[in-house]
Backbone and ligand atoms as CSV (ligand in chain L), in Angstrom:
chain,resi,resn,atom,element,x,y,z
A,1,MET,N,N,-19.122,15.256,10.065
A,1,MET,CA,C,-18.722,14.923,8.696
A,1,MET,C,C,-17.433,14.110,8.697
A,2,TYR,N,N,-17.408,13.065,7.895
A,2,TYR,CA,C,-16.183,12.286,7.751
A,2,TYR,C,C,-15.493,12.685,6.460
A,3,SER,N,N,-14.199,12.825,6.517
A,3,SER,CA,C,-13.462,13.189,5.315
A,3,SER,C,C,-12.332,12.205,5.073
A,4,PHE,N,N,-12.656,11.126,4.366
A,4,PHE,CA,C,-11.646,10.148,3.972
A,4,PHE,C,C,-11.553,10.199,2.459
A,5,GLU,N,N,-10.392,10.497,1.940
A,5,GLU,CA,C,-10.277,10.622,0.489
A,5,GLU,C,C,-8.995,9.998,-0.024
A,6,PRO,N,N,-9.047,9.455,-1.246
A,6,PRO,CA,C,-7.804,8.955,-1.840
A,6,PRO,C,C,-6.883,10.118,-2.208
A,7,THR,N,N,-5.587,9.845,-2.228
A,7,THR,CA,C,-4.606,10.869,-2.605
A,7,THR,C,C,-4.283,10.716,-4.086
A,8,PRO,N,N,-4.428,11.791,-4.869
A,8,PRO,CA,C,-4.138,11.677,-6.298
A,8,PRO,C,C,-2.708,11.182,-6.547
A,9,GLY,N,N,-2.528,10.324,-7.532
A,9,GLY,CA,C,-1.198,9.876,-7.941
A,9,GLY,C,C,-0.637,8.710,-7.160
A,10,GLN,N,N,-1.357,8.225,-6.157
A,10,GLN,CA,C,-0.790,7.127,-5.370
A,10,GLN,C,C,-0.940,5.793,-6.122
A,11,THR,N,N,-0.072,4.838,-5.761
A,11,THR,CA,C,-0.162,3.506,-6.371
A,11,THR,C,C,-1.395,2.799,-5.824
A,12,ARG,N,N,-1.769,1.701,-6.483
A,12,ARG,CA,C,-2.933,0.952,-5.994
A,12,ARG,C,C,-2.670,0.392,-4.595
A,13,ALA,N,N,-1.441,-0.043,-4.358
A,13,ALA,CA,C,-1.120,-0.593,-3.036
A,13,ALA,C,C,-1.262,0.497,-1.971
A,14,GLU,N,N,-0.800,1.712,-2.289
A,14,GLU,CA,C,-0.933,2.837,-1.341
A,14,GLU,C,C,-2.398,3.190,-1.124
A,15,LEU,N,N,-3.147,3.192,-2.222
A,15,LEU,CA,C,-4.574,3.493,-2.136
A,15,LEU,C,C,-5.274,2.488,-1.212
A,16,HIS,N,N,-4.922,1.215,-1.375
A,16,HIS,CA,C,-5.569,0.196,-0.542
A,16,HIS,C,C,-5.150,0.306,0.920
A,17,ALA,N,N,-3.923,0.725,1.169
A,17,ALA,CA,C,-3.491,0.935,2.558
A,17,ALA,C,C,-4.316,2.056,3.190
A,18,ASP,N,N,-4.566,3.121,2.418
A,18,ASP,CA,C,-5.376,4.243,2.932
A,18,ASP,C,C,-6.836,3.826,3.117
A,19,LEU,N,N,-7.348,3.038,2.152
A,19,LEU,CA,C,-8.727,2.546,2.259
A,19,LEU,C,C,-8.887,1.683,3.511
A,20,LEU,N,N,-7.899,0.845,3.758
A,20,LEU,CA,C,-7.938,-0.028,4.944
A,20,LEU,C,C,-7.928,0.803,6.235
A,21,SER,N,N,-7.070,1.817,6.286
A,21,SER,CA,C,-7.029,2.674,7.485
A,21,SER,C,C,-8.361,3.379,7.690
A,22,ALA,N,N,-8.936,3.900,6.587
A,22,ALA,CA,C,-10.210,4.623,6.700
A,22,ALA,C,C,-11.307,3.681,7.191
A,23,ALA,N,N,-11.358,2.475,6.618
A,23,ALA,CA,C,-12.407,1.518,7.002
A,23,ALA,C,C,-12.216,1.063,8.444
A,24,SER,N,N,-10.983,0.861,8.856
A,24,SER,CA,C,-10.718,0.446,10.236
A,24,SER,C,C,-11.150,1.539,11.207
A,25,ALA,N,N,-10.810,2.796,10.876
A,25,ALA,CA,C,-11.149,3.912,11.758
A,25,ALA,C,C,-12.662,4.101,11.840
A,26,LEU,N,N,-13.328,3.975,10.686
A,26,LEU,CA,C,-14.766,4.263,10.634
A,26,LEU,C,C,-15.601,3.176,11.314
A,27,THR,N,N,-15.118,1.949,11.357
A,27,THR,CA,C,-15.902,0.854,11.945
A,27,THR,C,C,-15.476,0.541,13.384
A,28,GLU,N,N,-14.376,1.120,13.828
A,28,GLU,CA,C,-13.865,0.809,15.165
A,28,GLU,C,C,-14.866,1.199,16.251
A,29,GLY,N,N,-15.186,0.259,17.118
A,29,GLY,CA,C,-16.070,0.547,18.247
A,29,GLY,C,C,-17.543,0.589,17.890
A,30,GLU,N,N,-17.876,0.385,16.597
A,30,GLU,CA,C,-19.284,0.411,16.184
A,30,GLU,C,C,-19.793,-1.026,16.054
A,31,PRO,N,N,-20.745,-1.434,16.882
A,31,PRO,CA,C,-21.210,-2.814,16.845
A,31,PRO,C,C,-22.263,-3.104,15.773
A,32,ASP,N,N,-22.809,-2.087,15.117
A,32,ASP,CA,C,-23.894,-2.351,14.166
A,32,ASP,C,C,-23.339,-2.779,12.803
A,33,ALA,N,N,-23.630,-4.022,12.425
A,33,ALA,CA,C,-23.080,-4.591,11.201
A,33,ALA,C,C,-23.568,-3.865,9.952
A,34,VAL,N,N,-24.834,-3.511,9.908
A,34,VAL,CA,C,-25.381,-2.838,8.723
A,34,VAL,C,C,-24.706,-1.482,8.522
A,35,ALA,N,N,-24.558,-0.735,9.619
A,35,ALA,CA,C,-23.890,0.570,9.523
A,35,ALA,C,C,-22.461,0.405,9.015
A,36,ASN,N,N,-21.771,-0.603,9.526
A,36,ASN,CA,C,-20.378,-0.807,9.115
A,36,ASN,C,C,-20.272,-1.235,7.653
A,37,MET,N,N,-21.144,-2.144,7.213
A,37,MET,CA,C,-21.114,-2.556,5.797
A,37,MET,C,C,-21.452,-1.374,4.892
A,38,ALA,N,N,-22.418,-0.554,5.303
A,38,ALA,CA,C,-22.809,0.601,4.485
A,38,ALA,C,C,-21.641,1.575,4.333
A,39,ASN,N,N,-20.966,1.859,5.436
A,39,ASN,CA,C,-19.842,2.792,5.349
A,39,ASN,C,C,-18.664,2.206,4.569
A,40,VAL,N,N,-18.419,0.912,4.721
A,40,VAL,CA,C,-17.314,0.301,3.975
A,40,VAL,C,C,-17.624,0.290,2.473
A,41,ALA,N,N,-18.876,0.008,2.104
A,41,ALA,CA,C,-19.247,0.055,0.677
A,41,ALA,C,C,-19.032,1.461,0.121
A,42,ALA,N,N,-19.425,2.463,0.890
A,42,ALA,CA,C,-19.254,3.854,0.438
A,42,ALA,C,C,-17.777,4.207,0.297
A,43,LEU,N,N,-16.958,3.753,1.259
A,43,LEU,CA,C,-15.515,4.032,1.190
A,43,LEU,C,C,-14.874,3.372,-0.031
A,44,ILE,N,N,-15.244,2.111,-0.281
A,44,ILE,CA,C,-14.679,1.402,-1.440
A,44,ILE,C,C,-15.009,2.162,-2.718
A,45,ALA,N,N,-16.279,2.562,-2.865
A,45,ALA,CA,C,-16.692,3.281,-4.079
A,45,ALA,C,C,-15.928,4.590,-4.219
A,46,GLN,N,N,-15.740,5.282,-3.100
A,46,GLN,CA,C,-15.064,6.579,-3.133
A,46,GLN,C,C,-13.581,6.424,-3.454
A,47,PHE,N,N,-12.939,5.432,-2.847
A,47,PHE,CA,C,-11.493,5.273,-3.041
A,47,PHE,C,C,-11.138,4.665,-4.395
A,48,MET,N,N,-11.889,3.643,-4.817
A,48,MET,CA,C,-11.424,2.875,-5.981
A,48,MET,C,C,-11.831,3.477,-7.315
A,49,GLY,N,N,-13.052,4.014,-7.438
A,49,GLY,CA,C,-13.466,4.602,-8.703
A,49,GLY,C,C,-13.662,3.578,-9.807
A,50,ASP,N,N,-14.290,4.014,-10.906
A,50,ASP,CA,C,-14.575,3.169,-12.058
A,50,ASP,C,C,-15.336,1.904,-11.645
A,51,LEU,N,N,-16.257,2.050,-10.698
A,51,LEU,CA,C,-17.103,0.933,-10.259
A,51,LEU,C,C,-18.562,1.289,-10.555
A,52,ASN,N,N,-19.350,0.316,-10.961
A,52,ASN,CA,C,-20.789,0.569,-11.076
A,52,ASN,C,C,-21.575,-0.137,-9.975
A,53,TRP,N,N,-20.867,-0.934,-9.159
A,53,TRP,CA,C,-21.541,-1.586,-8.024
A,53,TRP,C,C,-20.466,-1.968,-7.008
A,54,ALA,N,N,-20.741,-1.705,-5.739
A,54,ALA,CA,C,-19.814,-2.097,-4.676
A,54,ALA,C,C,-20.631,-2.383,-3.426
A,55,GLY,N,N,-20.495,-3.596,-2.900
A,55,GLY,CA,C,-21.259,-3.872,-1.696
A,55,GLY,C,C,-21.102,-5.287,-1.186
A,56,PHE,N,N,-22.072,-5.673,-0.354
A,56,PHE,CA,C,-21.993,-6.927,0.380
A,56,PHE,C,C,-23.157,-7.854,0.044
A,57,TYR,N,N,-22.859,-9.139,0.007
A,57,TYR,CA,C,-23.865,-10.187,0.156
A,57,TYR,C,C,-23.499,-10.940,1.422
A,58,ARG,N,N,-24.519,-11.238,2.256
A,58,ARG,CA,C,-24.282,-11.938,3.525
A,58,ARG,C,C,-24.782,-13.368,3.455
A,59,MET,N,N,-24.099,-14.273,4.140
A,59,MET,CA,C,-24.568,-15.665,4.229
A,59,MET,C,C,-25.706,-15.707,5.239
A,60,VAL,N,N,-26.898,-16.042,4.763
A,60,VAL,CA,C,-28.073,-16.124,5.638
A,60,VAL,C,C,-28.812,-17.419,5.295
A,61,GLY,N,N,-28.874,-18.337,6.234
A,61,GLY,CA,C,-29.609,-19.581,6.007
A,61,GLY,C,C,-29.092,-20.383,4.832
A,62,GLY,N,N,-27.788,-20.374,4.637
A,62,GLY,CA,C,-27.191,-21.207,3.586
A,62,GLY,C,C,-27.205,-20.621,2.196
A,63,GLU,N,N,-27.589,-19.356,2.052
A,63,GLU,CA,C,-27.500,-18.696,0.748
A,63,GLU,C,C,-27.024,-17.266,0.952
A,64,LEU,N,N,-26.636,-16.617,-0.147
A,64,LEU,CA,C,-26.204,-15.220,-0.068
A,64,LEU,C,C,-27.418,-14.315,-0.202
A,65,VAL,N,N,-27.491,-13.329,0.667
A,65,VAL,CA,C,-28.588,-12.359,0.625
A,65,VAL,C,C,-27.974,-10.958,0.549
A,66,LEU,N,N,-28.573,-10.153,-0.326
A,66,LEU,CA,C,-28.083,-8.788,-0.580
A,66,LEU,C,C,-27.918,-7.985,0.709
A,67,GLY,N,N,-26.812,-7.280,0.809
A,67,GLY,CA,C,-26.556,-6.399,1.947
A,67,GLY,C,C,-26.357,-4.970,1.464
A,68,PRO,N,N,-25.806,-4.113,2.314
A,68,PRO,CA,C,-25.583,-2.718,1.940
A,68,PRO,C,C,-24.677,-2.589,0.713
A,69,PHE,N,N,-25.025,-1.666,-0.178
A,69,PHE,CA,C,-24.250,-1.508,-1.413
A,69,PHE,C,C,-24.432,-0.113,-1.983
A,70,ILE,N,N,-23.573,0.205,-2.953
A,70,ILE,CA,C,-23.704,1.396,-3.789
A,70,ILE,C,C,-23.908,0.887,-5.208
A,71,GLY,N,N,-24.929,1.345,-5.897
A,71,GLY,CA,C,-25.134,0.912,-7.276
A,71,GLY,C,C,-26.605,0.715,-7.560
A,72,LYS,N,N,-26.894,0.078,-8.706
A,72,LYS,CA,C,-28.281,-0.171,-9.073
A,72,LYS,C,C,-28.849,-1.299,-8.226
A,73,PRO,N,N,-30.187,-1.340,-8.069
A,73,PRO,CA,C,-30.802,-2.458,-7.369
A,73,PRO,C,C,-30.311,-3.775,-7.966
A,74,ALA,N,N,-30.082,-4.777,-7.081
A,74,ALA,CA,C,-29.425,-6.007,-7.533
A,74,ALA,C,C,-30.219,-7.235,-7.110
A,75,CYS,N,N,-29.829,-8.390,-7.677
A,75,CYS,CA,C,-30.448,-9.663,-7.301
A,75,CYS,C,C,-30.359,-9.823,-5.786
A,76,ILE,N,N,-31.430,-10.306,-5.187
A,76,ILE,CA,C,-31.500,-10.338,-3.721
A,76,ILE,C,C,-30.841,-11.590,-3.157
A,77,ARG,N,N,-31.120,-12.742,-3.776
A,77,ARG,CA,C,-30.591,-14.003,-3.239
A,77,ARG,C,C,-29.762,-14.734,-4.283
A,78,ILE,N,N,-28.606,-15.256,-3.870
A,78,ILE,CA,C,-27.725,-16.012,-4.762
A,78,ILE,C,C,-27.373,-17.328,-4.065
A,79,ALA,N,N,-27.638,-18.436,-4.745
A,79,ALA,CA,C,-27.342,-19.750,-4.159
A,79,ALA,C,C,-25.831,-19.984,-4.124
A,80,LEU,N,N,-25.392,-20.722,-3.124
A,80,LEU,CA,C,-23.968,-21.096,-3.031
A,80,LEU,C,C,-23.550,-21.802,-4.306
A,81,GLY,N,N,-22.405,-21.401,-4.849
A,81,GLY,CA,C,-21.905,-22.035,-6.065
A,81,GLY,C,C,-22.398,-21.375,-7.339
A,82,LYS,N,N,-23.374,-20.476,-7.233
A,82,LYS,CA,C,-23.912,-19.819,-8.427
A,82,LYS,C,C,-23.260,-18.458,-8.634
A,83,GLY,N,N,-22.987,-18.123,-9.894
A,83,GLY,CA,C,-22.420,-16.813,-10.207
A,83,GLY,C,C,-21.042,-16.620,-9.594
A,84,VAL,N,N,-20.532,-15.420,-9.739
A,84,VAL,CA,C,-19.200,-15.114,-9.211
A,84,VAL,C,C,-19.253,-15.070,-7.682
A,85,CYS,N,N,-20.328,-14.475,-7.166
A,85,CYS,CA,C,-20.458,-14.355,-5.699
A,85,CYS,C,C,-20.622,-15.723,-5.048
A,86,GLY,N,N,-21.506,-16.537,-5.613
A,86,GLY,CA,C,-21.741,-17.862,-5.038
A,86,GLY,C,C,-20.515,-18.754,-5.137
A,87,THR,N,N,-19.718,-18.553,-6.177
A,87,THR,CA,C,-18.469,-19.316,-6.327
A,87,THR,C,C,-17.466,-18.906,-5.255
A,88,ALA,N,N,-17.360,-17.597,-5.003
A,88,ALA,CA,C,-16.442,-17.110,-3.954
A,88,ALA,C,C,-16.878,-17.615,-2.583
A,89,ALA,N,N,-18.193,-17.583,-2.340
A,89,ALA,CA,C,-18.703,-18.010,-1.030
A,89,ALA,C,C,-18.506,-19.512,-0.836
A,90,ALA,N,N,-18.749,-20.300,-1.885
A,90,ALA,CA,C,-18.649,-21.757,-1.761
A,90,ALA,C,C,-17.201,-22.216,-1.610
A,91,SER,N,N,-16.299,-21.517,-2.293
A,91,SER,CA,C,-14.889,-21.943,-2.290
A,91,SER,C,C,-14.076,-21.264,-1.191
A,92,GLY,N,N,-14.548,-20.121,-0.713
A,92,GLY,CA,C,-13.761,-19.334,0.230
A,92,GLY,C,C,-12.582,-18.662,-0.437
A,93,GLU,N,N,-12.611,-18.619,-1.777
A,93,GLU,CA,C,-11.496,-18.050,-2.542
A,93,GLU,C,C,-11.947,-16.791,-3.290
A,94,THR,N,N,-11.047,-15.806,-3.333
A,94,THR,CA,C,-11.279,-14.596,-4.129
A,94,THR,C,C,-11.495,-14.956,-5.595
A,95,GLN,N,N,-12.454,-14.277,-6.220
A,95,GLN,CA,C,-12.697,-14.461,-7.658
A,95,GLN,C,C,-12.376,-13.147,-8.372
A,96,LEU,N,N,-11.323,-13.161,-9.182
A,96,LEU,CA,C,-10.930,-11.984,-9.966
A,96,LEU,C,C,-11.299,-12.295,-11.414
A,97,VAL,N,N,-12.307,-11.589,-11.920
A,97,VAL,CA,C,-12.875,-11.933,-13.238
A,97,VAL,C,C,-12.660,-10.763,-14.200
A,98,PRO,N,N,-11.676,-10.864,-15.112
A,98,PRO,CA,C,-11.402,-9.745,-16.021
A,98,PRO,C,C,-12.506,-9.521,-17.042
A,99,ASP,N,N,-13.238,-10.604,-17.390
A,99,ASP,CA,C,-14.314,-10.494,-18.385
A,99,ASP,C,C,-15.501,-11.312,-17.885
A,100,VAL,N,N,-16.524,-10.618,-17.395
A,100,VAL,CA,C,-17.651,-11.353,-16.804
A,100,VAL,C,C,-18.370,-12.223,-17.832
A,101,HIS,N,N,-18.303,-11.830,-19.103
A,101,HIS,CA,C,-19.004,-12.624,-20.120
A,101,HIS,C,C,-18.334,-13.975,-20.338
A,102,ALA,N,N,-17.080,-14.091,-19.906
A,102,ALA,CA,C,-16.354,-15.359,-20.058
A,102,ALA,C,C,-16.473,-16.232,-18.810
A,103,PHE,N,N,-17.173,-15.739,-17.780
A,103,PHE,CA,C,-17.309,-16.518,-16.537
A,103,PHE,C,C,-18.595,-17.334,-16.615
A,104,PRO,N,N,-18.483,-18.679,-16.622
A,104,PRO,CA,C,-19.687,-19.499,-16.739
A,104,PRO,C,C,-20.644,-19.233,-15.565
A,105,GLY,N,N,-21.888,-18.903,-15.884
A,105,GLY,CA,C,-22.894,-18.712,-14.843
A,105,GLY,C,C,-22.901,-17.341,-14.208
A,106,HIS,N,N,-22.107,-16.419,-14.770
A,106,HIS,CA,C,-22.118,-15.049,-14.235
A,106,HIS,C,C,-23.561,-14.536,-14.178
A,107,ILE,N,N,-23.911,-13.882,-13.052
A,107,ILE,CA,C,-25.266,-13.336,-12.887
A,107,ILE,C,C,-25.208,-11.844,-13.176
A,108,ALA,N,N,-25.887,-11.426,-14.233
A,108,ALA,CA,C,-25.826,-10.016,-14.643
A,108,ALA,C,C,-26.886,-9.209,-13.910
A,109,CYS,N,N,-26.485,-8.541,-12.828
A,109,CYS,CA,C,-27.421,-7.675,-12.099
A,109,CYS,C,C,-27.472,-6.311,-12.771
A,110,ASP,N,N,-26.361,-5.875,-13.314
A,110,ASP,CA,C,-26.284,-4.600,-14.021
A,110,ASP,C,C,-25.599,-4.892,-15.353
A,111,ALA,N,N,-26.326,-4.638,-16.447
A,111,ALA,CA,C,-25.810,-4.979,-17.778
A,111,ALA,C,C,-24.516,-4.233,-18.092
A,112,ALA,N,N,-24.233,-3.155,-17.355
A,112,ALA,CA,C,-23.016,-2.374,-17.617
A,112,ALA,C,C,-21.754,-3.081,-17.126
A,113,SER,N,N,-21.887,-4.061,-16.257
A,113,SER,CA,C,-20.694,-4.693,-15.664
A,113,SER,C,C,-19.875,-5.444,-16.703
A,114,ARG,N,N,-18.549,-5.224,-16.663
A,114,ARG,CA,C,-17.646,-5.911,-17.587
A,114,ARG,C,C,-16.615,-6.760,-16.841
A,115,SER,N,N,-16.193,-6.299,-15.646
A,115,SER,CA,C,-15.254,-7.093,-14.840
A,115,SER,C,C,-15.716,-7.053,-13.388
A,116,GLU,N,N,-15.206,-8.024,-12.620
A,116,GLU,CA,C,-15.742,-8.186,-11.264
A,116,GLU,C,C,-14.666,-8.746,-10.336
A,117,LEU,N,N,-14.722,-8.312,-9.072
A,117,LEU,CA,C,-13.848,-8.852,-8.027
A,117,LEU,C,C,-14.736,-9.213,-6.837
A,118,VAL,N,N,-14.683,-10.470,-6.413
A,118,VAL,CA,C,-15.474,-10.897,-5.255
A,118,VAL,C,C,-14.537,-11.542,-4.231
A,119,VAL,N,N,-14.595,-11.017,-3.008
A,119,VAL,CA,C,-13.705,-11.471,-1.937
A,119,VAL,C,C,-14.548,-11.987,-0.774
A,120,PRO,N,N,-14.330,-13.222,-0.341
A,120,PRO,CA,C,-15.080,-13.716,0.816
A,120,PRO,C,C,-14.624,-13.052,2.111
A,121,VAL,N,N,-15.580,-12.828,2.996
A,121,VAL,CA,C,-15.269,-12.355,4.344
A,121,VAL,C,C,-15.373,-13.577,5.253
A,122,ILE,N,N,-14.243,-13.934,5.880
A,122,ILE,CA,C,-14.173,-15.177,6.649
A,122,ILE,C,C,-13.974,-14.856,8.128
A,123,ARG,N,N,-14.886,-15.353,8.948
A,123,ARG,CA,C,-14.762,-15.175,10.404
A,123,ARG,C,C,-14.688,-16.556,11.047
A,124,ASP,N,N,-13.641,-16.772,11.840
A,124,ASP,CA,C,-13.442,-18.064,12.518
A,124,ASP,C,C,-13.558,-19.231,11.536
A,125,GLY,N,N,-12.979,-19.073,10.346
A,125,GLY,CA,C,-12.936,-20.151,9.365
A,125,GLY,C,C,-14.213,-20.342,8.567
A,126,VAL,N,N,-15.202,-19.473,8.768
A,126,VAL,CA,C,-16.494,-19.618,8.077
A,126,VAL,C,C,-16.749,-18.385,7.207
A,127,VAL,N,N,-17.206,-18.615,5.970
A,127,VAL,CA,C,-17.564,-17.481,5.102
A,127,VAL,C,C,-18.870,-16.869,5.613
A,128,ILE,N,N,-18.813,-15.609,6.029
A,128,ILE,CA,C,-20.022,-14.957,6.567
A,128,ILE,C,C,-20.612,-13.952,5.569
A,129,ALA,N,N,-19.837,-13.592,4.552
A,129,ALA,CA,C,-20.300,-12.597,3.573
A,129,ALA,C,C,-19.318,-12.585,2.410
A,130,VAL,N,N,-19.678,-11.865,1.352
A,130,VAL,CA,C,-18.687,-11.557,0.316
A,130,VAL,C,C,-18.752,-10.066,0.031
A,131,ILE,N,N,-17.620,-9.513,-0.361
A,131,ILE,CA,C,-17.568,-8.143,-0.877
A,131,ILE,C,C,-17.528,-8.263,-2.395
A,132,ASP,N,N,-18.490,-7.621,-3.057
A,132,ASP,CA,C,-18.621,-7.735,-4.511
A,132,ASP,C,C,-18.373,-6.372,-5.149
A,133,LEU,N,N,-17.441,-6.319,-6.072
A,133,LEU,CA,C,-17.146,-5.082,-6.802
A,133,LEU,C,C,-17.328,-5.325,-8.288
A,134,ASP,N,N,-18.059,-4.439,-8.960
A,134,ASP,CA,C,-18.279,-4.541,-10.401
A,134,ASP,C,C,-17.775,-3.269,-11.067
A,135,SER,N,N,-17.224,-3.434,-12.268
A,135,SER,CA,C,-16.758,-2.274,-13.026
A,135,SER,C,C,-17.305,-2.321,-14.446
A,136,PRO,N,N,-17.587,-1.148,-15.016
A,136,PRO,CA,C,-17.987,-1.110,-16.431
A,136,PRO,C,C,-16.795,-1.284,-17.367
A,137,SER,N,N,-15.566,-1.262,-16.823
A,137,SER,CA,C,-14.363,-1.425,-17.648
A,137,SER,C,C,-13.882,-2.881,-17.611
A,138,PRO,N,N,-13.490,-3.428,-18.762
A,138,PRO,CA,C,-12.905,-4.773,-18.763
A,138,PRO,C,C,-11.591,-4.764,-17.969
A,139,ALA,N,N,-11.315,-5.863,-17.280
A,139,ALA,CA,C,-10.046,-6.029,-16.551
A,139,ALA,C,C,-9.729,-4.847,-15.645
A,140,ARG,N,N,-10.734,-4.320,-14.967
A,140,ARG,CA,C,-10.544,-3.172,-14.070
A,140,ARG,C,C,-9.686,-3.523,-12.859
A,141,PHE,N,N,-9.773,-4.791,-12.394
A,141,PHE,CA,C,-9.160,-5.168,-11.123
A,141,PHE,C,C,-7.865,-5.946,-11.340
A,142,ASP,N,N,-6.872,-5.701,-10.456
A,142,ASP,CA,C,-5.619,-6.444,-10.555
A,142,ASP,C,C,-5.299,-7.110,-9.210
A,143,ALA,N,N,-4.116,-7.696,-9.130
A,143,ALA,CA,C,-3.730,-8.444,-7.931
A,143,ALA,C,C,-3.629,-7.526,-6.707
A,144,ASP,N,N,-3.248,-6.261,-6.916
A,144,ASP,CA,C,-3.200,-5.310,-5.793
A,144,ASP,C,C,-4.598,-5.052,-5.240
A,145,ASP,N,N,-5.580,-4.963,-6.148
A,145,ASP,CA,C,-6.960,-4.777,-5.698
A,145,ASP,C,C,-7.425,-6.005,-4.909
A,146,ALA,N,N,-7.121,-7.189,-5.428
A,146,ALA,CA,C,-7.530,-8.412,-4.732
A,146,ALA,C,C,-6.897,-8.472,-3.342
A,147,ALA,N,N,-5.597,-8.194,-3.263
A,147,ALA,CA,C,-4.901,-8.238,-1.968
A,147,ALA,C,C,-5.447,-7.164,-1.029
A,148,GLY,N,N,-5.733,-5.992,-1.578
A,148,GLY,CA,C,-6.242,-4.889,-0.764
A,148,GLY,C,C,-7.618,-5.205,-0.187
A,149,ILE,N,N,-8.507,-5.734,-1.015
A,149,ILE,CA,C,-9.863,-6.036,-0.530
A,149,ILE,C,C,-9.829,-7.255,0.398
A,150,GLU,N,N,-8.898,-8.178,0.167
A,150,GLU,CA,C,-8.750,-9.308,1.103
A,150,GLU,C,C,-8.323,-8.800,2.494
A,151,ALA,N,N,-7.398,-7.857,2.523
A,151,ALA,CA,C,-6.956,-7.297,3.808
A,151,ALA,C,C,-8.106,-6.560,4.489
A,152,LEU,N,N,-8.886,-5.859,3.687
A,152,LEU,CA,C,-10.050,-5.140,4.211
A,152,LEU,C,C,-11.077,-6.127,4.793
A,153,ALA,N,N,-11.336,-7.200,4.045
A,153,ALA,CA,C,-12.297,-8.221,4.508
A,153,ALA,C,C,-11.853,-8.799,5.852
A,154,LYS,N,N,-10.555,-9.031,5.980
A,154,LYS,CA,C,-10.024,-9.579,7.237
A,154,LYS,C,C,-10.219,-8.581,8.379
A,155,ALA,N,N,-9.968,-7.315,8.073
A,155,ALA,CA,C,-10.033,-6.274,9.119
A,155,ALA,C,C,-11.452,-6.070,9.650
A,156,ILE,N,N,-12.450,-6.290,8.773
A,156,ILE,CA,C,-13.832,-6.005,9.216
A,156,ILE,C,C,-14.613,-7.267,9.567
A,157,ALA,N,N,-13.975,-8.421,9.479
A,157,ALA,CA,C,-14.696,-9.686,9.678
A,157,ALA,C,C,-15.390,-9.777,11.033
A,158,GLN,N,N,-14.830,-9.140,12.047
A,158,GLN,CA,C,-15.464,-9.184,13.378
A,158,GLN,C,C,-16.421,-8.019,13.578
A,159,ARG,N,N,-16.584,-7.185,12.566
A,159,ARG,CA,C,-17.373,-5.949,12.751
A,159,ARG,C,C,-18.628,-5.907,11.886
A,160,ILE,N,N,-18.889,-7.004,11.164
A,160,ILE,CA,C,-20.103,-7.007,10.311
A,160,ILE,C,C,-20.984,-8.195,10.659
L,1,SME,N1,N,-22.436,-10.617,-10.774
L,1,SME,C1,C,-22.679,-11.274,-9.513
L,1,SME,C2,C,-24.068,-10.993,-9.002
L,1,SME,C3,C,-24.154,-9.829,-8.100
L,1,SME,S1,S,-24.173,-8.353,-8.903
L,1,SME,O1,O,-22.914,-8.191,-9.674
L,1,SME,C4,C,-24.353,-7.100,-7.838
L,1,SME,C5,C,-22.459,-12.762,-9.650
L,1,SME,O2,O,-22.278,-13.280,-10.751
L,1,SME,O3,O,-22.490,-13.437,-8.637
């Protein structure tokens, strides 16, 4: 049994430091990418809270393809440049979206989603995946969340 849990009352920056340590420990020495993405998605959901979807899309043959996640069944393939995920993958830049309804071309996989954070996972200068987080609350994500998930993406880039 693994027991990684957030500490009540900690700041978002502290929470992300703990999430990063847990994800690093859980994926260390494990070569299976699917297992690592599955555990990281579970850790993100457990640590961050107020999420209705957390998981990965992987770059496969020039498009994003659904990977391990927590949440409702989601769109399987997303073209580069489309939606929040495709925009993050095409630009290599984090997309912090306080109101998904205001994002042109947002792809609604779960009608409950109100805000979204998508962080590219970059290995050797190439986007290999994105981490996608959705929340039912407007403006759920802030700059600490973006920085925290960016650090996490960097830490696992060689392990997925
Ligand atoms: N909303 C995303 C699609 C993926 S789902 O949120 C899981 C987008 O616009 O790319």
